[in-house]
C-alpha positions in Angstrom: -8.2 38.9 -33.6 -10.5 39.2 -30.5 -14.1 39.1 -30.5 -16.0 42.3 -29.4 -17.9 40.3 -26.7 -14.4 39.4 -25.1 -13.1 43.0 -25.5 -16.0 45.0 -24.4 -18.2 43.1 -22.2 -17.4 42.2 -18.8 -20.5 41.2 -16.1 -22.8 42.5 -18.9 -22.0 39.7 -21.2 -24.7 37.4 -19.6 -27.4 39.8 -20.9 -26.3 39.1 -24.4 -26.7 35.3 -24.5 -30.6 35.0 -24.0 -33.1 35.4 -26.8 -35.4 38.5 -26.0 -38.5 36.5 -25.8 -39.4 33.6 -23.6 -42.6 31.8 -24.6 -44.5 29.4 -22.1 -46.8 26.6 -22.8 -47.9 23.7 -20.7 -50.4 21.8 -22.5 -49.3 19.0 -24.9 -50.6 20.4 -28.3 -49.3 23.9 -27.5 -46.1 22.7 -26.3 -45.6 20.7 -29.7 -46.7 23.6 -31.5 -44.3 26.1 -29.8 -41.5 23.9 -30.5 -42.3 23.8 -34.2 -42.8 27.3 -34.4 -39.2 27.9 -33.0 -37.8 25.6 -35.5 -39.7 27.3 -38.3 -38.7 31.0 -37.0 -35.1 29.8 -36.5 -35.0 28.9 -40.2 -36.7 32.4 -41.0 -34.4 34.4 -39.1 -31.1 32.6 -39.0 -31.0 32.7 -35.2 -33.1 31.2 -32.1 -35.3 34.3 -31.5 -37.2 32.8 -28.7 -36.9 30.3 -26.0 -39.7 27.7 -25.4 -40.2 27.0 -21.5 -42.4 23.8 -21.1 -44.5 24.6 -18.2 -44.8 21.9 -15.4 -46.3 24.4 -12.7 -49.3 25.6 -14.4 -49.4 22.9 -17.3 -49.7 19.7 -15.1 -53.1 18.5 -13.9 -53.4 17.9 -10.2 -52.4 14.4 -9.6 -50.8 14.0 -13.1 -47.6 15.9 -12.1 -45.5 12.6 -12.8 -47.0 11.9 -16.2 -46.6 15.5 -17.3 -43.0 15.4 -16.2 -42.7 12.1 -18.4 -44.1 14.0 -21.4 -41.7 17.1 -21.1 -38.9 14.7 -20.9 -39.9 13.0 -24.2 -40.5 16.6 -25.9 -36.9 17.4 -24.7 -35.5 14.4 -26.0 -37.1 14.8 -29.4 -36.4 18.7 -29.7 -34.1 19.6 -32.6 -30.2 20.0 -31.8 -30.3 23.5 -32.1 -33.5 24.3 -30.1 -33.4 26.1 -26.9 -35.9 24.6 -24.3 -36.4 25.2 -20.6 -38.5 23.8 -18.0 -40.5 25.6 -15.4 -40.7 23.1 -12.4 -43.1 23.3 -9.5 -42.3 25.6 -6.7 -40.1 24.5 -3.8 -42.8 23.8 -1.3 -44.9 21.7 -3.7 -44.6 18.0 -3.2 -43.8 17.6 -6.9 -40.8 19.8 -6.9 -38.1 17.1 -6.1 -39.7 14.6 -8.5 -39.7 17.2 -11.3 -36.0 17.8 -10.8 -35.4 14.1 -10.4 -37.4 13.0 -13.3 -36.8 15.8 -15.8 -33.2 17.0 -15.0 -31.7 13.4 -14.6 -33.0 12.3 -18.1 -32.9 15.3 -20.1 -30.6 17.8 -18.3 -28.3 17.9 -21.2 -31.2 19.3 -23.4 -32.0 22.0 -21.3 -31.0 25.8 -21.8 -32.0 26.4 -18.1 -34.3 25.6 -15.4 -36.9 28.0 -14.2 -37.7 28.2 -10.4 -41.3 29.7 -9.5 -42.0 31.4 -6.0 -38.3 31.9 -5.0 -38.1 34.2 -1.9 -34.5 34.3 -0.8 -31.0 32.9 -1.5 -31.9 30.1 0.9 -34.3 28.8 -1.6 -31.6 28.8 -4.3 -29.5 26.8 -2.1 -31.9 23.9 -1.8 -32.4 24.1 -5.7 -28.6 23.7 -5.9 -28.7 20.8 -3.6 -31.3 19.0 -5.4 -29.5 19.7 -8.6 -26.1 18.3 -7.1 -27.9 15.2 -6.1 -28.3 14.4 -9.9 -24.9 15.5 -10.8 -23.6 15.5 -14.8 -25.3 18.2 -16.7 -27.3 19.3 -13.6 -24.1 20.8 -12.0 -24.0 23.5 -14.9 -27.6 24.3 -15.5 -28.3 27.8 -15.3 -31.2 29.1 -12.9 -33.8 31.4 -13.9 -36.0 32.6 -10.9 -39.5 34.0 -10.7 -40.1 36.8 -8.2 -43.6 36.7 -7.2 -44.0 38.5 -3.7 -43.0 41.8 -1.7 -40.4 39.7 0.1 -39.1 38.3 -3.0 -38.8 41.8 -4.5 -36.8 43.0 -1.1 -34.2 40.1 -1.9 -34.0 40.8 -5.6 -30.1 41.9 -5.3 -29.4 38.9 -3.3 -31.0 36.8 -5.7 -29.4 38.6 -8.7 -26.0 38.1 -6.8 -26.2 34.2 -6.7 -23.7 32.8 -9.3 -26.2 30.2 -10.8 -28.9 32.8 -11.4 -28.9 33.8 -15.2 -32.1 35.6 -15.2 -35.1 37.0 -13.1 -38.8 37.3 -14.1 -41.3 39.1 -12.4 -44.5 37.3 -11.5 -47.1 40.1 -11.9 -50.3 38.4 -11.0 -49.1 36.5 -7.9 -47.3 39.9 -6.7 -50.6 41.6 -7.1 -52.6 38.9 -5.1 -50.1 38.6 -2.3 -51.2 42.2 -1.4 -54.4 40.9 0.2 -56.4 43.3 -1.8 -54.2 46.4 -1.2 -53.5 46.4 -4.9 -56.5 46.7 -7.3 -57.1 44.1 -9.9 -56.6 46.4 -12.7 -52.9 46.5 -11.9 -52.7 42.9 -13.4 -53.9 44.3 -16.8 -51.8 45.7 -19.5 -52.1 49.5 -18.6 -52.4 49.3 -14.8 -49.2 47.2 -14.3 -47.2 50.3 -15.7 -49.1 52.8 -13.4 -49.4 51.4 -9.8 -46.7 52.6 -7.5 -46.0 49.2 -6.0 -45.9 47.1 -9.2 -43.8 49.9 -11.0 -41.4 49.9 -8.0 -41.2 46.1 -8.0 -40.4 46.1 -11.8 -37.6 48.8 -11.4 -36.0 46.9 -8.3 -35.9 43.8 -10.3 -34.2 45.4 -13.5 -31.9 47.4 -11.4 -30.6 44.2 -9.5 -30.2 42.3 -12.6 -28.1 45.0 -14.3 -26.1 45.3 -11.1 -24.9 41.7 -11.6 -24.9 41.4 -15.3 -28.2 39.1 -15.3 -31.2 39.4 -17.4 -34.3 41.1 -16.3 -37.3 39.4 -17.9 -40.8 41.2 -18.1 -43.9 39.6 -17.0 -46.7 38.6 -19.0 -49.5 40.5 -20.7 -52.7 38.5 -20.3 -54.8 40.3 -23.0 -53.2 38.0 -25.5 -55.7 38.7 -28.4 -54.7 42.3 -28.0 -51.6 43.0 -30.4 -51.7 47.0 -29.6 -51.6 46.3 -25.8 -48.8 43.8 -26.1 -47.0 46.1 -28.3 -47.1 49.0 -26.2 -46.3 46.8 -22.8 -43.1 45.5 -24.6 -42.0 48.9 -25.7 -42.5 50.3 -22.3 -40.8 47.5 -20.7 -37.6 47.8 -22.9 -37.3 51.4 -23.4 -38.5 52.8 -19.9 -37.9 50.0 -17.4 -34.7 48.5 -18.6 -35.8 44.9 -19.4 -33.9 43.0 -22.0 -36.4 40.1 -22.2 -40.3 39.3 -21.9 -42.6 36.5 -21.5 -45.0 35.3 -24.1 -48.0 33.0 -23.3 -49.5 33.0 -26.9 -47.8 32.6 -30.2 -49.4 36.0 -31.2 -47.3 37.8 -28.7 -43.9 36.6 -29.9 -43.5 39.0 -32.9 -44.8 41.8 -31.2 -42.2 41.4 -28.6 -39.4 40.8 -31.1 -40.3 44.2 -32.7 -40.5 46.0 -29.4 -37.0 44.9 -28.3 -35.5 45.3 -31.8 -33.2 48.4 -32.4 -34.3 50.9 -34.8 -32.6 50.4 -38.3 -30.6 53.9 -38.0 -29.2 52.9 -34.9 -28.2 49.5 -36.3 -26.5 51.3 -39.1 -24.6 53.5 -37.2 -23.5 50.7 -34.5 -22.4 48.6 -37.4 -20.2 51.4 -38.9 -18.8 52.4 -35.6 -17.9 48.7 -34.3 -16.3 48.1 -37.6 -14.0 51.3 -37.4 -13.3 50.6 -33.6 -12.3 47.1 -34.6 -10.0 48.3 -37.2 -8.5 50.9 -34.4 -8.0 47.8 -32.3 -10.5 49.3 -29.8 -8.5 52.3 -29.1 -10.5 55.7 -28.6 -11.5 57.3 -32.0 -13.1 60.3 -33.5 -16.3 59.1 -35.4 -18.7 61.5 -37.1 -17.2 64.3 -35.2 -17.5 62.7 -31.7 -15.3 61.2 -29.4 -15.9 57.3 -28.9 -14.0 54.8 -26.6 -14.8 51.3 -24.9 -17.8 52.7 -23.1 -19.6 53.7 -26.1 -18.4 50.8 -28.0 -19.9 48.4 -25.5 -23.2 50.0 -26.0 -23.4 49.9 -29.6 -22.1 46.3 -29.6 -25.1 45.5 -27.6 -27.3 47.2 -30.1 -25.9 44.8 -32.7 -26.2 41.7 -30.6 -30.0 42.9 -29.6 -30.6 43.1 -33.4 -29.1 39.6 -34.1 -31.4 38.3 -31.2 -34.4 39.8 -32.8 -33.9 38.6 -36.2 -32.7 41.9 -37.8 -30.6 41.5 -40.9 -27.3 43.3 -40.0 -25.2 45.3 -42.3 -22.5 43.1 -44.0 -19.4 44.5 -42.2 -20.6 43.0 -38.9 -22.4 39.8 -39.9 -19.2 38.0 -39.5 -19.3 38.3 -36.0 -22.4 36.2 -35.7 -21.3 33.5 -38.1 -20.3 31.0 -35.0 -22.6 30.5 -32.1 -21.3 32.5 -29.1 -20.5 30.4 -26.0 -23.1 31.2 -23.2 -21.6 33.3 -20.6 -20.6 31.5 -17.3 -22.8 32.7 -14.5 
């Protein structure tokens, strides 16, 4: 019997392979705590509900880039087999970019879930990244790329970036985007409320989300800097997921992880409806059916299957009739 992912998903399959939360840390004690928290929550939920991204760009002290890269390698190699760990390397124009790639990917590329590349402006930048990875070979040749869009030019090229076959996800770099406007965008646009009201910021977010969905990639929403304000975090995550089409979001503090999971999780009533519909459709071999007085076919099956995937990704306990779909890990979609 075919798995629903194989039957129902085409280009959209990539969006179902990533946890909804991407947690960043760059200081050694916090990186270690993040990896332990990921393991603890994996045990709690029975699934990896957030990625850990070890940060070189903002984490490495000036002049200590090589030592920081070596630390990242040691953490990757010591991580649990089921851990999902990524690295954000320095930007392409930074002297440490090639050294990060050469050191981290060559030694621990087989343990990386992906590589985050900051300050990507165009497809030409992605070609440079590909060349650096190709020089290493091995596991580096298959590593998915996540890119961080942080300028008006990069937003303009969002569709070009999303079309690249190695790109799995695009993130929005809010603070750099605002500061790149030379004061034309006010500072409050970097806050939890202003970032959802300023027209240029809102337009950039929508452009990235639209580009990602056009090519089956994952749009990842930016940070909320008020990390101690749980209400602000919850509100921002809800708006990102329900108004702007984002399926993933950054966390910069452990207290933000659970609010992101809650905001991106489907409602229980929708999960129950989806479980019943998918089980019925599966029995009908995915042919059109009448269900609760309405016609359903593969278009609606696809939507409700993605509801179940999102529930699984956010640690929701699924109804018994659909739990079997998630007993074995789904192989990552090739991008």
